[in-house]
C-alpha positions as MATLAB code, in Angstrom:
seq = 'XXXXXXXXXXXXXXXXXXXXXXXXXXXXXXXXXXXXXXXXXXXXXXXXXXXXXXXXXXXXXXXXXXXXXXXXXXXXXXXXXXXXXXXXXXXXXXXXXXXXXXXXXXX';
ca = [
     -21.727  -17.858   16.938;
     -24.831  -15.794   17.423;
     -28.078  -16.774   15.760;
     -27.554  -13.997   13.143;
     -24.098  -15.310   12.377;
     -25.469  -18.821   11.889;
     -28.087  -17.628    9.539;
     -25.440  -15.663    7.550;
     -23.102  -18.630    7.521;
     -25.888  -20.871    6.153;
     -26.870  -18.332    3.492;
     -23.228  -17.791    2.300;
     -22.509  -21.505    2.227;
     -25.738  -22.688    0.584;
     -25.843  -20.386   -2.377;
     -23.347  -19.733   -5.079;
     -23.686  -15.876   -5.076;
     -25.108  -13.906   -2.314;
     -25.322  -10.058   -2.069;
     -26.072   -8.560    1.215;
     -27.511   -5.113    0.271;
     -29.896   -2.305    1.142;
     -33.129   -3.100   -0.714;
     -33.563   -5.871   -3.344;
     -32.126   -6.584   -6.901;
     -35.088   -4.939   -8.565;
     -35.291   -2.031   -6.101;
     -31.858   -1.113   -4.461;
     -32.286    1.300   -1.639;
     -28.805    2.964   -1.900;
     -26.319    3.915   -4.705;
     -23.709    1.390   -3.668;
     -26.270   -1.488   -3.639;
     -27.486   -0.323   -6.959;
     -23.992   -0.301   -8.421;
     -23.259   -3.782   -6.945;
     -26.342   -5.096   -8.927;
     -25.208   -3.359  -12.027;
     -21.746   -4.820  -11.799;
     -23.213   -8.227  -11.250;
     -25.524   -7.876  -14.348;
     -22.548   -6.725  -16.356;
     -20.868  -10.071  -15.424;
     -23.771  -12.036  -16.746;
     -25.410  -12.815  -13.469;
     -29.208  -13.265  -13.789;
     -30.538  -11.160  -10.910;
     -33.575  -13.352  -10.610;
     -31.276  -16.214   -9.730;
     -29.178  -14.112   -7.395;
     -29.647  -14.477   -3.728;
     -29.941  -11.048   -2.127;
     -30.473  -10.215    1.475;
     -32.057   -6.895    2.380;
     -30.192   -5.727    5.528;
     -32.825   -3.116    6.097;
     -35.356   -5.823    7.074;
     -33.226   -7.321    9.924;
     -31.007   -5.335   12.156;
     -29.419   -8.477   13.457;
     -28.250   -9.493   10.011;
     -27.385   -5.761    9.291;
     -24.924   -5.842   12.264;
     -23.995   -9.501   11.896;
     -22.863   -9.319    8.450;
     -20.205   -6.618    9.385;
     -18.929   -8.803   12.082;
     -19.025  -12.057   10.025;
     -16.862  -10.471    7.301;
     -14.951   -8.119    9.438;
     -15.961   -5.492    6.797;
     -17.720   -2.302    7.887;
     -19.969   -1.378    4.971;
     -22.733   -2.834    3.001;
     -23.162   -4.132    0.253;
     -21.157   -7.275    0.662;
     -20.633   -9.884   -2.065;
     -20.005  -13.632   -1.418;
     -19.207  -16.046   -4.179;
     -19.117  -19.816   -3.500;
     -18.772  -19.116    0.265;
     -15.934  -16.604   -0.153;
     -16.099  -12.980    0.810;
     -15.396  -10.744   -2.282;
     -15.864   -7.231   -0.919;
     -18.105   -4.213   -1.397;
     -19.043   -2.245   -4.406;
     -15.730   -0.472   -4.786;
     -13.776   -3.820   -4.803;
     -16.410   -5.336   -7.072;
     -15.754   -2.365   -9.505;
     -12.041   -2.824   -9.401;
     -12.364   -6.540   -9.897;
     -14.824   -6.136  -12.686;
     -12.595   -3.650  -14.596;
      -9.556   -6.016  -14.277;
     -11.725   -9.030  -15.373;
     -11.061  -10.879  -12.113;
     -14.671  -10.725  -10.979;
     -15.929  -12.351  -14.132;
     -13.491  -15.274  -13.577;
     -14.550  -15.603   -9.885;
     -18.167  -15.664  -10.806;
     -17.622  -18.216  -13.612;
     -15.633  -20.428  -11.308;
     -12.363  -20.013  -13.301;
     -10.357  -18.031  -10.657;
];
């Protein structure tokens, strides 16, 4: 595992909810990242308690997260160490009620 992969693995495993995104929770730098934050807020997640990783600040993380999850796009959501998906999957899961269950630990 590369240094970036190790850092990603530690982040994902040491925080309940991690969002790899462009920008921050208070200032998303792309529409998809902004939508991911809005979905999490709608699920009752306090964005101040949310762990976000701005992939624009670290190229190794930006590339590494795509390899780590085998998922080509950002944002990427992890809940309790499990890869959930990007903003489209988050939206589908939110609309079905599944994302709320995963976040609350009832899934």
